[in-house]
C-alpha positions as CSV (number, residue, x, y, z in Angstrom):
1,X,133.2,86.1,112.0
2,X,129.7,87.1,111.3
3,X,127.1,85.2,113.2
4,X,123.2,85.0,113.6
5,X,120.8,87.4,111.8
6,X,123.9,89.1,110.0
7,X,124.9,85.8,108.3
8,X,121.4,85.0,107.3
9,X,120.6,88.2,105.8
10,X,123.8,88.3,103.8
11,X,123.2,84.8,102.5
12,X,119.9,85.9,101.3
13,X,120.8,89.0,100.0
14,X,121.7,88.0,96.4
15,X,121.8,91.0,94.1
16,X,119.8,90.9,90.9
17,X,120.8,92.7,87.8
18,X,119.6,95.9,89.3
19,X,121.7,95.6,92.3
20,X,118.7,94.7,94.7
21,X,117.6,91.6,96.2
22,X,114.0,90.4,96.3
23,X,113.8,91.7,100.1
24,X,115.0,95.2,99.0
25,X,112.4,95.2,96.0
26,X,109.8,94.4,98.3
27,X,110.6,97.1,101.0
28,X,110.9,99.7,98.1
29,X,107.5,98.8,96.8
30,X,105.8,99.8,100.1
31,X,107.1,103.1,99.4
32,X,106.1,103.5,95.9
33,X,102.7,102.7,95.0
34,X,102.1,100.4,91.9
35,X,101.0,101.0,89.2
36,X,102.9,104.3,89.3
37,X,102.1,107.0,86.5
38,X,105.4,106.1,84.8
39,X,104.7,102.6,84.3
40,X,101.1,103.7,83.2
41,X,102.7,106.2,80.6
42,X,105.3,103.8,79.3
43,X,102.7,101.0,78.8
44,X,100.2,103.5,77.0
45,X,103.3,104.8,74.6
46,X,104.0,101.1,74.0
47,X,100.5,100.3,73.1
48,X,100.1,103.1,70.7
49,X,103.3,102.3,69.1
50,X,102.2,98.7,68.4
51,X,98.9,99.9,67.3
52,X,100.5,102.4,64.7
53,X,102.9,99.8,63.4
54,X,99.9,97.3,62.9
55,X,97.7,99.8,61.1
56,X,100.5,101.0,59.0
57,X,101.1,97.0,57.8
58,X,97.6,97.0,57.0
59,X,97.4,100.1,54.8
């Protein structure tokens, strides 16, 4: 039988869709600075695409 801290950790380690719990995400976010260059790149690409769609519909 599991007792003490092990039981507490396993009780709150509920995995999300990505397989990580909130504690795992917090730990990994300390290792990876945010916003990272990938997020910046993806956000700018998404913004460009939405502006292009808007301008195309205005013409």
